[in-house]
Every structure is written in structure tokens, then in C-alpha cells.
C-alpha positions, 0 to 999 in steps of 0.5 A: 499500500502506498500512502501520500502524506504531509511532513509536520508543520505548524498547521494544517488543512482544517475547519474554520472555527466560527460563523463567517459570513452574513448571507446575501440575501441580508444584503437584498433585505437592507437595499429594500428597506433602504437602508445601507447594506451591511458589509459581508464577513469573510474569514482570512488567514495571513499568508506566511512562510513555513517548510513544505515537503511531500512525502511517499509512505510504502508499506513492506517487510523488513528483511535482514540485509543479508540471510544465508544457509551455511552448508558444509564443504566437506562431507562428514559428522557433526562433532561439536556444535556449538550454536542454537537457535537465537545464537548470535555469532561473530564473523569468524567464530567457531559454529561447528566441527566435523569428524571426517575420518577419510581426510584425517587418514590422508594427512597421515599419509601425506606426512609420511610422504613428505618425510620420504621426501625430505630423506631422498632429498637428504640422500641425494645431497651426500650423493652431490657431495661425494660426487663433488669431493671424487671429482675434485680429486680426479681433477687435481691428478689430471692437472698434476699430470697434464702439467708434467706432461707439458713441461718435461715431455716424455717424463710421463706417458700420454696413456696416464694423462689420457686416463686421468682426462678420463676419470676428471670428465667421468667424475664431472658427469656424476656431479651433474647426475647427482644435481639432477637427482637433488633437484628431482628429490626437492621437486618431490619434496614440493609436490608432497608438501603442496598435497598435504596443503591442499589436503590440509585445506580440506580438512580446515573446512571441518570447521565451520566458521560464521561468515559474518556477524549475525544470529542463527534463525534455523538449525538443521543439524544435530551431534552425530548428523551425517553432513553432505558436501555442499558443492554437490547438486543433490537436493537432499543436502541440507544446511547447518544453520541459517544465518541472518545478518542481525546489525542491518536490515533492508526494506524492498519498496515498489516506487510507483512511476510517477515519483521515480524521478524523486528518489535519490540514493542517500535520501533519508527515510522514516521507517515506522514498525507499527508492532514496535510503535517506533520509528527508524532512521533509514536511507536509500541505498540502491535501486534498479533504475529501471521501471517494471512493464507488469506493475509500473514500479522501480525496484527500491531499498532502503537500509535500516541500521539495527545496533541495538538488535530491536528489529526482527525479521519479518516485522511489517514496516512503512516507510516514508520517503520525501519526494520533494521539500521547500523550506520557508515557502510562502505557504497558501492553504489549498481551501483558499485556492480556486482552480479553473482553465485559466489557472489558480487564483485566490482572494485576498482583502486589501488594506481598504477593506476591499475583495482583490482577486489574485493569480497564483502560480504554485509550487511545491503542493502537500494535502493541505498547503501549496507554495505560492510562487507569485501573486501574494506576499507575506502578510496578506490577508487570504480568504479562507471562507465561502467566496462564491458570493463575492466579487472584486471590489465588494467591500468586506469585514474581515474576521481572523480565524484559525486553522486547527490540524486535520486529524483524519484518514490519510489520503491513499496514493496510487 
């Protein structure tokens, strides 16, 4: 339901509090008797300035800003359960622990594989050190023999030099092979550690934590319940709990297309919750920027903070949006305005006590008043009583009246 209402002001549309006019029949009777006709008494108010605003009230239902079902990432049995209906949790707080025997066994296997890979790395390091030492000896022997053969030809047989060179080259190849074996062992260790990290990450999902601050509104599991992995497509998979964000709510309201142009991000909204008899501040935070063809409305969302946890999901609320507002406007009661094809006119009483008719241009309009853009001035005496028998230039007697606020039912909008 959508309603248009008036922002608070000093007064509103009212009934005139006193008898205002003497009938024209009295004037005719006075003329027939030969007496001077008595001046007609009219009820007037002085035109003043005040704040005017037009609002739109839309009914909707409070929903949490975020509400999700918390599933298990890996299948397992509920070993520990720390939450229940109404439990309030913080981001990262532990809600349940699952028992996953398969992953526990896999982690032990991973640890054994890592130990074996580390032993292989150690062995390869030792082999490399031995190969490097042997190559050093062979290279030194070759260098000595080769040096003697060059400085003292014929002292050392060339066969001995060639054999020494062959041993040096062979040990150098063994060093390179040992290096390759070490790199392979290190790669195997890195792969084993990576697999251990992967399995550990899966096992960490056995600890189900809260993704945001909220309250548990539903609990689906008990101790010992077998939780299926929520990544599957099976319709039988049940969540652990349903979690609702508690410190922030949202109102989804359909704004009629005739009011779409007045909606802006950041607009202040007054949210009335009848069940709590309280008003809460809200703010327009997002809207769809399009009008639905079937309803001719625009999807608009209002965020409502709930720091003291007073609001609850599902409560009925009324959001009042300010469509347009003019502060310190020259306000004219609607009951004093006559509208025709030529525009809007009002009647005022001049300082000489005569009726003057003025055309006025209207700005912001509420259910009771309108802003006068021209035609009248602040302090003018505006006729608010019956104007059917009045004519411009007619002398009248003024009677100041009080307009009291109308407390009737709010008008329904579109």
C-alpha cells in the first residue's frame, strides 16, 4: 500500500472555527428597506512562510541485509555443535566441527610422503657431495699429470694423462647427475608438501565458522548428523544453520513510476514499525534504475541500521520517503485556492477592506497547502471562507480565523 502524507508543519488543512459570512439575502433585504447594506464578514488568515514537503509512504517487510544457509564444504559427521536457535555469532566464530576420518587418514599419508621426500633430498645431497669430492680428486690428478707432461715431455706417458682426463670428465658427469637427482628429490618434496597443504585446506573445512556477524534463525543438524558436501547438486543436501545479519536490515519497496524522478541515493527515509511503535532512520542505498512493465514500479531498497538488535526479520514496516521539499516557502492553504482553466486564483482583502482577486503560480503542493510562487506576499489577508458570493472590489469585514490540524485518515495514493 502506498500513501502520500504531509511533512510536519505548524498547521494543516482545517475547519474554520467560527461563523464567517452574513448571507447575501440580508444585503438585498437591507436595500429593500432603504438602509445601507451591511458589509459581508469573511474569514481570513495571514499568509506566512513555513517548510513544505510532499512524502510517499510505502508498506513493506523488513528482511536481513544478508541471510544465508551455511553448508559444509566437505562431508562429515557433526562432532561438536556450538550454536542453536537465537545464537549470536561474530565473523569467524566457530559454529561446528565435523569429523572426517578419510581426510585425517589422508593427512597422515601426506606426512609420511613428506618425510620420505625429505629423506630422498638428504640422500641426494650426500650423493652430490660425494660426487663433487671425487671429481675434485680426479681433476687435481689430471691437472698434475697434464702439467708435468707439458713441462717435461716424455717423463709421463700420454696414456696416463688420457686416463686421468677420462676419470675427471666421468666424475664431472656424476656431479651433474647428482645435481639432477637432488633437484628431482626437491621437486618431489615440494609436491608432497603442496598435496599436504591441499588436504589440510580441505580438512580445515571441518571447522565451520560464521562468515559475518549475525544470529542463527534455523538449525538443521544435531550431534552425529552426517553433513553432505554443499558443493554437490543433490537436492537432499541440508545446511547446518541459517544465518541472518542482525545489525542491518533492508526494506524493498516498489516506487510508482510517477514518483521515480524524486528518488535519489542517500535520501533519508523514516521507517515506522507499528508492532514496536517506533520510528527508525533509514537511507535509500540502491534502486534498479528501471520500471517493471507489469507493476509500473521501480525496485528500491532502503537500509535500516539495527545496532541495538530491536528489529526482527519479517516485521511489517512503513517507509516514508520525502519526494520534494521547500524550506521557508510562502504557504497558501488549498481551501483558499480556486482552480480553473485559466489557472489558480485566490482572494485577498486589501488594506482598504475590499476584495482583490489574484492569480497565483503554485510550486510544492502537499495535502493541505501549496507554495505560492507569485501573486501574493507574506502578510496578505487571504480569504479562506466561502467565496461564492464575493466579487472583486466588494467591501468586506475581516474576521481572523484559526486553522486547526486535520486529524482524519491519510489519503491513499497510487
